[in-house]
C-alpha positions in Angstrom: -0.1 0.2 -0.2 2.9 2.4 1.3 4.5 1.8 -2.2 1.5 2.3 -4.5 0.8 5.2 -2.7 4.4 7.0 -3.5 3.8 5.6 -7.1 0.4 7.4 -6.9 2.1 10.7 -5.4 5.1 10.8 -7.8 2.4 10.8 -10.6 0.1 13.3 -9.4 3.1 15.3 -8.8 4.6 14.8 -12.5 0.9 16.3 -13.3 1.6 19.1 -11.6 4.7 20.5 -13.3 3.7 19.0 -16.7 0.1 21.5 -16.3 2.6 24.1 -14.7 4.5 24.0 -17.6 1.9 24.6 -20.0 0.0 27.2 -18.7 3.3 29.0 -18.7 4.3 28.4 -22.2 0.6 28.8 -22.6 -0.3 32.5 -20.4 3.4 33.8 -20.5 2.6 36.6 -22.7 -1.2 37.5 -22.3 -2.9 38.3 -19.2 -5.2 35.4 -18.0 -9.0 36.0 -17.3 -10.1 35.9 -13.6 -11.9 32.7 -15.0 -9.0 31.1 -15.9 -7.3 31.7 -12.8 -10.1 30.6 -10.6 -10.4 27.7 -12.1 -6.5 27.1 -11.5 -7.0 27.3 -8.4 -9.7 24.9 -7.8 -7.6 22.3 -10.0 -4.7 22.5 -8.0 -6.4 23.0 -4.5 -8.3 19.5 -5.5 -5.2 17.9 -6.1 -3.4 19.2 -2.4 -6.2 17.8 -1.0 -6.0 14.4 -2.6 -2.8 14.4 -1.9 -3.0 15.5 1.9 -5.5 12.7 1.9 -2.9 10.3 0.5 -0.5 11.1 2.7 -2.6 10.9 5.7 -3.6 7.1 4.9 -0.2 6.3 4.0 2.5 8.0 6.7 0.0 9.2 9.5 -0.3 12.7 8.3 -2.4 14.6 11.4 -4.9 16.1 10.5 -3.2 20.0 10.6 -0.8 19.0 8.2 -3.0 18.0 5.7 -5.0 20.9 6.0 -2.6 23.5 6.1 0.6 22.4 4.7 -0.9 20.0 1.4 -3.6 22.4 0.2 -1.3 25.1 0.7 1.6 23.7 -1.0 -0.8 23.4 -3.9 -3.3 25.9 -3.9 -0.8 28.9 -4.7 0.0 28.0 -8.3 3.7 29.1 -9.2 1.7 30.8 -12.3 0.3 33.5 -10.3 4.2 34.1 -9.0 5.0 34.3 -12.4 2.6 37.2 -13.1 3.9 39.0 -10.2 7.1 38.9 -11.6 5.9 39.6 -15.4 4.0 42.9 -13.9 7.2 44.1 -11.7 9.2 43.6 -15.6 6.3 45.9 -17.2 6.9 48.2 -14.4 10.4 48.3 -15.3 10.2 48.9 -18.8 7.6 51.2 -18.3 9.7 53.6 -16.2 13.1 52.9 -18.7 10.4 54.2 -21.6 8.5 57.1 -20.4 9.7 57.5 -17.1 5.3 58.6 -16.2 3.2 55.8 -14.8 0.0 55.8 -15.5 -2.6 55.0 -12.9 -5.6 53.1 -14.5 -7.7 51.9 -11.0 -8.1 52.3 -7.7 -5.8 49.2 -6.7 -3.0 50.6 -8.9 -3.4 53.9 -7.1 -2.6 52.6 -3.6 -0.5 50.4 -4.7 2.2 53.1 -6.0 1.6 55.5 -3.7 2.3 53.3 -0.7 5.8 52.4 -2.1 6.6 55.4 -2.7 5.5 56.1 1.0 7.8 53.4 2.0 10.8 54.1 -0.4 10.2 57.7 1.4 10.0 58.6 -2.5 8.4 62.1 -3.5 5.8 61.8 -5.7 4.3 64.1 -8.7 1.1 63.3 -10.0 -0.5 64.6 -13.3 -5.1 64.6 -13.1 -5.6 65.2 -16.7 -8.4 64.2 -19.4 -7.9 62.9 -22.7 -10.2 65.5 -24.2 -8.4 68.6 -22.4 -5.9 70.1 -24.9 -3.9 71.9 -21.8 -3.3 68.7 -20.2 -2.7 67.1 -24.0 0.2 70.2 -24.2 1.8 69.6 -20.8 2.4 65.6 -21.3 5.6 66.1 -23.4 6.6 68.6 -20.5 6.0 66.1 -17.1 7.6 63.3 -19.0 10.6 65.4 -19.6 10.7 66.7 -16.0 9.9 62.5 -15.2 13.4 62.3 -17.2 15.7 65.2 -14.8 14.3 63.5 -11.5 15.1 60.0 -11.6 15.0 60.2 -7.4 10.8 60.9 -7.7 8.0 58.8 -8.8 5.9 61.0 -11.1 2.2 59.3 -12.1 -0.7 60.4 -14.5 -3.8 59.6 -14.5 -7.5 60.4 -16.4 -9.9 61.7 -14.5 -13.0 59.9 -16.1 -11.0 56.9 -16.0 -10.5 56.8 -11.9 -13.4 58.7 -10.7 -12.7 58.1 -7.0 -9.2 59.2 -7.1 -9.7 62.3 -8.6 -12.7 63.2 -5.8 -11.1 61.8 -3.0 -7.8 64.3 -3.9 -10.5 67.6 -4.4 -9.7 67.7 -8.4 -11.4 70.6 -9.6 -9.6 72.0 -12.8 -7.4 70.0 -15.4 -4.8 69.8 -15.4 -3.7 69.5 -11.9 -1.2 68.6 -10.7 -0.5 67.4 -6.7 3.2 66.9 -5.1 3.0 64.3 -2.1 5.4 62.8 0.5 4.5 60.2 2.6 0.8 60.2 0.9 0.4 63.4 2.0 -0.2 66.9 0.2 2.6 68.9 -0.5 1.7 71.4 -3.1 -1.2 71.6 -5.6 -0.2 73.7 -9.2 -3.7 74.2 -11.1 -3.3 74.9 -14.8 -1.0 74.4 -17.8 2.5 76.7 -16.7 5.6 74.7 -17.5 7.4 77.0 -15.4 5.9 77.1 -12.1 5.5 73.8 -12.4 9.5 72.9 -12.8 10.4 75.7 -10.1 8.0 73.8 -7.7 9.0 70.1 -8.4 12.7 71.9 -7.9 11.7 73.2 -4.6 9.8 70.1 -3.8 12.9 67.9 -4.1 15.3 70.2 -2.4 12.8 69.8 0.6 12.3 66.0 0.4 16.0 64.8 -0.7 16.2 60.8 -2.0 19.4 59.3 -2.8 18.2 56.0 -4.6 17.0 55.8 -8.1 12.9 55.1 -7.8 14.4 52.7 -11.3 16.7 50.9 -9.3 14.5 50.0 -6.5 12.1 48.3 -8.7 15.0 45.9 -9.9 
């Protein structure tokens, strides 16, 4: 019985690794849908439960080990780790190319604000809109400004795409530029005034120095 159990466990381990390899090759380029992710978790959770029951029967594993060790070992699919690595690489490439990170959701806003706070980075945010000509005109200048300040996190977001954040930050006009430190508003510039924005950002950076490049910390 013990020998047969070992064979079954080896078989499911092989199946697990094979499925992992296939899914990594298949979904490496495209983002999997929510349905696929849920399906993956169910399959690997069931696999973990089955292996746990076999181990419990053959090796006398406790119910505690069955619940926590076996299920958690297989329920967290390695493809999710690959997703995290891929997103990290995308962030690095985005920083290298544009130096400005586009915020498209409340979650991404909270992520980068938390990241900047933990790393003690100043943050400059451009609240724009696709229909606002002054905002569009300011985009190249904002990109150039981001290239000149490697130790400042530059974010941009469309007020129509992330209305909740625009409302929370009390954005009344477009374009508006916010200067944040530790998640707290330090300064606000309203309007497409490039000279004033450069002056305020320069003073902001001098008052909140950071010794490490943002690109380096994301590596």
